[in-house]
N, C-alpha and C positions, 0 to 999 in steps of 0.2 A: 504493500500500500504506500509506503514511504517513497519507494522508487517511482511509483505512478504519480504521486504528488509532485515530486521534483521534476519529472518529465513534463507534466502539465504546466507547471510554472515556467519551465524553460520555453515551452511552446508558446505560451502567452507572451513572454518577453520578446521572443523572435517576431511574433506577429506585430507587437507594438513598435518594434524597431523598423520593421518593413513599412508599416503605416506611416510612421513619422518621416521616413526617407521619401516615400512616395508623395506625401502631402507637400513636403518642401519642394520637390521637383515640379509638381503640378502648379504650385503657386508661381514659381519662376516663369514657367511657360505661359500660364494664363495672363500674368501681369505684363509680360513682354508684349504679347499680341494685343492686349487691351489698350495699353498706352500708345503703342505705335499706330494702331488703328485710329485712335483719337487724333494723333498728329496728322495722319493722312486725311482725316475728315475735315481738317482745318483748311485744306486746299479747295474745298467745294466753292465754286464760283470764282476761284483765283488761278486755276490752272491755265496754261498757255492758250488753250482753245477748247471749244465745247466738247469735242470728242474725247479729249483727255480728261475733262471734267467728269464725264460719265465713266471712263475707264478707271480712273483713280478712285472714284467713289465705290465702284464695284470691287476693286482690290481691297480697299479698306473695310468694306462690308464683309468680304470673305475672311479677312484677318480677325475682325471682331467676332465672326461666327466661330472661328477656331478657339478664341479666348473663352467663349461661352461653353464650348465643349469641355474645355479643361475645368472651368468653374463648376460645371454640372457633375464632372467626375468627383470633384472635391465635395460637392453636396452629397453624393452617393456614399462617400466615405465618412460622412458625419461631421464635416468641417463647418457646416452652416448652409443657409440658403444661397444659391448661386448668385442671385441679384445682390444680396447683402454683402457677399464676399467681394464683389466688384465695386459696390457703391458706398459701403458704410465703413470700410476700414480706414484707419489713419494712414497718412503718407508714409510714416516710418514702418508700417506693417507691410508695405508693398515690397516684393522681391524682384522687381524688374531691373534689368541692367540700365545704367545711366544713359547708355547709348540711345535708348528709345524715348527718353523723356526730354531730350534737348529740344528747344523750340525750333520752329521752321525758319526763324529769322527774327528781326527786331519788330517792334510793334505788336499788335495782336489782331485776331480775326475781325473783331468788331470795329477797331479804331486804327486806321492807317497801317495795315500790315505790310511790312517790307520783307517778304519771304524770299528764300533763295532756292530757285528751281534746281540748280546744279546740286545743291546739298540734298534736296529731296530725292533726286535720282540716285546719287551716290549712296545715301543712307539706306534707301529701300532695296537697292540692288545688293548691297553688302549684307543686309539683314536676310533677304530671301535666300542668298547663298548659304548663310549660316543656318537658316531654318531647314534648308534642304539637307544639310549634313546632320542636323539634330534629328529630323524626322526619319531619315534613313537608319540612324542608330536606334531610334525608338521603335521602329518597325520590328526589331528583334528584342524588344523589352520583355522582361520577365512578367510584367503586368499586362495580361492579354488585352483588356479593354483599351489600354494606351497603345499597344501595338496595332490593334485594329483601326483605331481612330487615326493614327499616324499615316497608315497606308491610304486612307481616304483623303487626308489633307494633302498628301504628296501629289495627287492628281490635279488639284487646283493650283498648287504651288508652281508647277511647271509653266502654266500660263502667265503667272505673275513674273517669273524670271525672264521669260521671253519679252514681256512688255518693257521691263527696265533695261534689258540688254539692247533692244532696238534704240531706245532713247539715248543710252550711254554712247553707243557707237556713232549715232548720228551727230551728237554734239562734239564728242572728242575728235571726230574727223571733219568737223565743220570749220568755222573761222578760228583765227588765232585767239580771239577773246573767249569764245566758247570753250576751247581746249584749256585755256588758262583757268577759267572758272571751274571746270571739272577737276583740274589738278588740285586747286585749293580745297574743293569740296572733299576730295578723297583724303587729303591730308587731315582735314577736320574729322572725318569719319574714323580714320585710323587711330586717332587719339583716344577714342572710346571703345574701339572694337574688342579689345581683350576682355572687357567686362562681360561680354555675352557668354563666354565660355566658362566663367566661374560657376561652380555648382554649389556654392554657399557653404554654410557651416556643417552640413551633413554630406559633403562631397564623398568622403570615404565610404559611408554606408550606401549611398546612392549607387556607386560603382560596384561595390562588392556584392550587392543584392541583385545585380543584373538589370537595373532599371534603365541605365544608359551607359555608354562607354566613357572612359576617362577624359578629362578636360583636354589634356595635351593631345590625345588621339584626335579628338574632334577639331581642335585648333589647327593641327597639321593638315587635316583633310580640307578644311576651309581655306587655309592659306594656299594650297595647291589650286583650288578652284578660283579663288580671288585673283591670284597672280595670272592665271590664264585669261581671266576676264579683263583685268585692269593694267597689269604691269607694262606690257609692250606698247600700250597706247598712252599711258599717262605718266606714271612715276615709278621709280624703283621702290618696291614696298618691302620693308623689313618686317620682322615679327613685332606685332603691336605689344606695347608695354601696358601693364595694369596701372590704372589711375589710382589716386589716393582715395577717391570716393567709391565705395563698393555698394552698389545697389542691392546685391544679393544678401548683404548683411543689414539691410534697412537704412543704408546711408544714401541720401538723395539730395538733389538740388532744390532750390526754391521753385524751379520750373515745374517739378512734379507736384509740389504742394498746390500750386495754382491750377494745374491740370486736373488733379483729383477733385478740387473744389468745384470746378466748372462741370466736370463729368457727373458729379453726384448732386448738383444743386437742386434739380427737379425731384429726383428720387427721394432725397432727404425730407422733402415737404410731407410725404406720406408713404413711408416704406411698405405699409400694409396694402396699398393699392395694387391692382393688377396692371402692371406696366406692359 
């Protein structure tokens, strides 16, 4: 009986460890997509032309849909209501990389926005390449619902990648000014890129439990894809260095505080309503 009790306690402990690691990873992925989808939505009505307005809105909607899928998985695991997880947490509780929370430019959507289209292309293209690597790894995850969802997301992601690839190639091979702007945008993107691969305080458990592969493995795969996409056309890209602000640890900029406040403004009026 004693051996059975010990075995049961060990089983329970292993289950809790797995749940904690899975929850951490799901929050990272949900928050990444949620915040970047919001940044994408801020281009509504401001994109270079009407066709791009529609295309960018569609991509942002897909990205928000992926965030919803991750939040719903968290709800199924007992973390709380999906809508509440997205709308009611404090900024310091978000696990997104700082990469996705950076503003599109100076000004704001309502008042005289001075957004940087080159930065939008560089950031979304780099992120979609990262997401491709992450989803390909998650397709072999030990958590089957996550593996299944990742395979579904990959189908949509390939269209997103093609969209940003076309924009990038057109601009970088266009005028001298366009190429210069893309170079500056890539340099800016590179300053935050390393934070995407950080698996947070439970990185060891996340990897050992087979939820996703190691940070360095994913980074190297991304670097290979990113260099093929960018390096010969823009700049020589070294390995990105981690910044002092770690979003995976709940460290964020004032830009995220503002973004979360805007995103949740209406929902907080009546969280019990059916939105």
